[in-house]
Structure formats: structure tokens, C-alpha cells
N, C-alpha and C positions, 0 to 999 in steps of 0.2 A: 504494500500500500504506500503510495507516495503522498507526502504531506507537505503543505506549503503555508507559511504564515506571512501575511502581508499587513503592514502597518501604514496607514495613510494619515498624514498630518496636513490639514489645510491651514497653513501657517498664517495666512492673512486673507481675509475676505472683506473687502471694502465695498459696502453696499450703499448705493445712492438712489434715492427715490426721485423720479422726475417731477412729481407734483408736490413734494415735500422737501424742504431744504435741510437735509441732515445727512450725516455720514457716520458709520461706525465700523469698527474692526471686529470680526468674529473669528473664533477659533473652533475648528471642527476636527475631531479625531475619529478615524475609522480603523478598527482592527478586524482582520478577516483571516479565516483558516479554511484551506481547501484540502480535501483528502480524496484521492482517487482509488476506488475499489477495483476498477478495471479501466480499459481504454474508453468504454462507453458510459460507465456509471460513476458518479462522484458525489461527495457530501460537501456542503459549504455552510459556514456559519460566520456571522459578523456582528459586531457591536459598535455603535456610534454614539459619541458624546458631542454636544454642541454648546458653546459658550458665546454669549454676546457681550458687548462692551469690553473687548479684550478677553479676559478670563474672569471677569467679576460676576457675571450672571450666568448660572447654569440653566439652560432653557429647553434641552431636548436630550432624550436617551432612547435608543432603539436596539432591539436584539432580533436577529433574523437567522433562521436556519432552514435547510431544505436539501432536496436531492436534485441533481441535474443529470440529464440523460442526453448523450450525443450519438444518435443513430448513424451519423456520418459527419464529415468535417465541416459541412455547411450548416447543419441544423442542430439547434440546442433546445431542449425542453427542460423546464424547471418547475418544481412544486415546492413552495416555501410558505413559512409562517413568520410574520413579523409582529412583535409587541412594541408599541410606542408609548412613551410618556412625554407629552409636549406641554410647555407652559403657554396657556392661552390668555394670560393676563389675570385670570381668576384662580390661579393654581394650576397644578398639573392634571391634565386630562388623559386617561388611559385609552388606548386604541389597540384592538386586536385586528390583524390584517393578513389573513391568508391570501396568497396570490399565486397565479399561474403565469408562466412566462414561455414565450415562443420566440426563439432568436434565429435569424438567418444571416449568414456571412458568406462573402465571396471576395476573391482577390483578382486584380487586373494588373497588367504591365509588369509581369514577372514578380508578382506579389508586392509591388511597390505601393499599390493603392488597395486599401481594405475598405469595403463597404459592408456595413452591418445594420440590421434593423431588429429591434426587440419590441414585441407587443406584450404588455402586461395587463392582466385582469385582476383587480383588487376587490376583495370582499371586505368592506370596512365596517367595523363595529366600534363606534366612537362613543365613549361614555355610556349613557343609558339609551342612546338613540337606536332606532332600528337599523338593520344592515343597509348599507348603500354601496353601489357599484361605482368603480372608477376605472377608466381605461387609460393606459399610458403607452404612447408609441415613441420610441427613442431611435432616431436615425443617426448613425455615426459614419464619418468619413475620416480615414487616416492615411496620410501620404508620407512615405518615407523620403526625406530630402537628403539625409546623410545616413551613414551606417548606424548611428545611435540617436538620431533626431527625427521626430515625426511631427508633422503638422496635423492638428485634429479639429474637425468641425462637427458639432453635435446639435441636434434639435429634438427636444422632447415636448410632445403635445399631450396635455391632460384633458380628458373628456369624461363628463359624468352623464348620468341619465337625463340631466336637464340641458345638456349641450356642452359647448366649448367652455373650458374653465381656466386653463393656464398654459403658457408656453415658455420654454427655457431654451434660448439659443446661445451656444458657446463657441468661441474661436480661440485656439491656443496652440501651444507646442509642448512636447514632452521629450526629455532627453534622458538617455540611459547612461549614467556615469560609470557604473560597473554592474556586476550581476546582483548586487544588493540594493543599490541606490538609484532611484529615478527622480528627476526634478521636472516640475510642470509649471507653466504660467499661462493664464487664460483670462479672457473677458467673457462675462455672461450677461445677457439681457433677459431678465425675468419679467414676463408680462402676465398680470393677473386680472381677473374680472372680465374675461373675454365675452362672457355671456351677459354682462351687466351694461348699464348705460355708461358707466365710468370705468375706463381702463387705466391701470396703474403700471408703470414701467419701473423696474429696479435695475440698477447697473452695478455689476460686481467685478472687481479685479481679484483673481484667485491665484495664490502661490501655493504649490503643492510639493510635499516631500513624501516619497514612497520608499518604504523599506521592505524588502522581501527576503525571507530566509527559507 
């Protein structure tokens, strides 16, 4: 059985709202463990902590675990469960979130360009509310420009049963320093309220540190 531990530290996340004049630095930490039972079947688990105002305010924690199945090199199926505790302003609200994932990837130009798309269906149980459905489609493009540097463009669309909800567009680069350390720098445009009369845009500059063992 092959095991891999990945630690991701989002060292700086500078968020700016287009209709509100404020900026803050957030710190996110994601720890992930992957274990392969075979070439097709594997287990994955992760835990994430988020702090706002630097590290002064603890605002989010989530734990996720599940199985992934790779019938071939292009297709990935995932069956996961996520438990979330998020600060909504009136204290922490628990959320149970089983989710099913279908991913498709393929490569062009001698594997220099990777195109992948992941569709996620979430069954959300927030607090005492009834179950709600949310669908997330993440499209990613990765272009290798150097042996250890890749340009990345991502776009994730959130859809609920009431219609469009949110979109996250990211543009950045990721560099592999060695087999253990990767560095990343990106810009993210987060648009919320797509189904409402008023749309809000948030702008983020993200600096990432990835450690893999």
C-alpha cells in the first residue's frame, strides 16, 4: 500500500470586496493523506483549518474522507463525506456533507497541457435545516512552461436547486522546487449572489506552500 501525506499552507490570502472597501489577510491550512490499495482503488482523507485577520480569528474547520476509484487514466470516481464547522457570525454552525465526484482528465501536446473537469454533487445538511443539493463543476487547465513550472487556470461554478449561486475563477502558477516542496501564486475572482439582484465580487491574491512526503 502506498501512502502519501500532503500539507498545504495558504500563507497569504488577501481578499478585497468590490463593493466594500476592506482588505484582510487569511491563513488556511490543509492536511491530506492518500493511500492506494491498488492501481484503481484508493483512500483519501483531509482536514482544513481557516483563520481570518491573520491568525487571530478561527473561522472554519472541515474533515473529509472517502474512496476514489480510477477505472482508467482519464476517469476518476469519488465517494466522500465531509463534516464542516463554519463561523456564520452567530457561532459555529455544523454541516454534514456527503458528496459524489466524477472527474475526467486528458492531456495534449505531449502531455504539456492537462485539461480536467470535476463534477461534484453535494448533499448538504446545515444545522437543523432540511437537506439541500448543490452542484459544483471545476474546470482546470494546466500548461507546463518549464520542467518544474506550470501555469494553471481554474473555474468552479456552484449551482443549487434555485439556480446559479457562485463562481470562482483562478489564474496562477505552480513551481516544483524539489520532490517535497511546491510553491504557488495565484489570483482568484470570487463572484457570489449570481442568482440575486446584487452580485458581489471578491478579489484574492493567494500564496501557497505545498509539502509532500
